N, C-alpha and C positions, 0 to 999 in steps of 0.2 A: 494423587491429584492428577486429573487429566487436563493437560494444557495444550493450547494451540497457538502457534505464531502465524500471523498473517503478514506477509511481505507484500506491500502495496506498490505496484507499478515501478519496480526498480529496473526500468528499461533504458536502453541506450539513449533514446530521444530525450528522456527527462534528466539524464546525468551529463552527457557530453554531446548530445545531439541538438536538434532544432529548438528544444525547450530546456536545455540543460542550464544549470546554474553552478556557481562555485560552491554554494552550500550543499547541493546534492552530491557533488564530487567528494566533499569533505566527509559525508556520512557513510560512504561505501564500506570502508574498513569496519566501522561500528556495526553495520548491518551484517557483514560477513561473520563477525565475532558472535553476534546474537544468533544467527542461523546455526552456527557450529555448536553453540551452547545448548540450544534446543535439541539438535540432533544427537549430541552426546548424551543427553538425558533421556533419549528415546521419546521425546515429545514430538508431536506432529508439526510440520511446517507446510503451509500452503501459500500460493502466490496469486496475485491478481495481475492481469495484463490489460492495460488500456489498448483497445483494439478498434481500429477504424479501417475504412476502405476508401476507394478513390472518390466516393461521393461525400467525403468528410466536409468539404467546404460548403456544401448545400444544407448541412444539418444546422440546427440551432446553435450547437456548440461551435461549429465551424464558422458560422457567421459572427459569433461573439469572440472567438479566438481563431482568427484566420491564419493559423500556422499549421501546416501539414505535419502530422506526427503520428507515430505508432500505427503505420499502415501495415496490416497483417502480412507477414512474410518478409518484410523488409528489415534491414539491419536495425533501424531505430526501434522496431517493435520487439526485438529480442531482449531478454534479460541481459543486463550488463555482464561482461565476461567474468568478472570477479564473483558476481553472485552466482552465475551459472556453474562456474568451476567448483564452488563451495556448497552446492545444493545437491540433494538426493537426485539421482538420475531419473527416478520414477516419481518425481514430484507431481502434485496435483495443482493445476493452474485453472483459474477462472478468468476467461476472456470477458471483457465488459466494454460495451460501446458507450456507456454513460459513466458518471462519476462513481456511483456505488453499484454493488452487485447483490441482487436479490438471491441469485443462486448461491453465493457465498453465505448469506444469512441463513438460507434454508439448510445448507450443509452444516453450519455451526449448530443450528437449532436441533438437528437430528443427531448430533455427535455427543451429547451429554458431557460437554466440557465443563470443568469447574472454573476455568479462567481462559480468556484469550488475550493476546497482546498484538497490537498493530504497530507496524513500523513502515517507513517508506516515504514516498513522495506522491503528491504534494500535500503537505499537512493541511493546508487551507482549502483543498478541493477534494481529492479522492480519499485521503486518510480519514478526514473528518466525516465525509459522506458515508463511508463504510462503517465507521465506529457508531454513528448515529442510527444507521439502518439496523445494525446488530442490536444496539441498545433498545430500539423500538420492537424488534422481533422477540428479544429475550431480556426483558427488563431486569431480571434478578441475576443475570450473569455478570461476573466480575470482568470488567474490560479495562485493560491498561494500554497506554500509548507511551512508548519510550521516546522522549523528545530528542535524545542524543542520536537516535536512529531515524530521525525525520528531518525533512527540509521542505520549506514552502516556496511559493513563487517569489516572495521577498522575505526577509527576516521579520519585518513588521507583520506581515500576514501570517507567517508561521507562529509567531508569539500570540497573535490574536486568536488563531485557531485553537491553540493549546488552552487559552483561557475559556473559550466557548466549550470545549470538551470538558474541562473541569466543572463548569457550570451545569453540564448535563450528566454529572456524576460518573464521569470516566476518569479513572485514576491516571494522571499524567506523572510519569516518573522521569528521571534523568540519570541513567546508570552510566 
């Protein structure tokens, strides 16, 4: 079986930076363990990177969320050090200026995967956006989201996002 793990936006700004939360900090070790598990099984792991520039506050997202974050090249944009230390040095990363990545969906569509799993932050924004884009691109692909490796903007929004994903036939697990 050909599996893919998608690690969504496990960047400094979402963990302990400008948009960090205690829930995001709590999942870091779970995310590391999941990455190690996939790599030990010789399954592929890819990463998304929320990526903005100095014009962020002029964008629609910036006007609705006026917190500067994930500016390309700055510390907050980088993968959290525990994630970086435990990932393949030749990893594939998808930079994205919006919540979801069409490049990621195209990559998955071309990869003939039997199953993908998404983990990361924020459950209620970027994880759900990418899960639904992939579901739309490849409706018959088995898609999983591990709730124990995800965190939302708030606990309530995280739980609501998990319920929406279940409604959209995405398998939500809690390993």
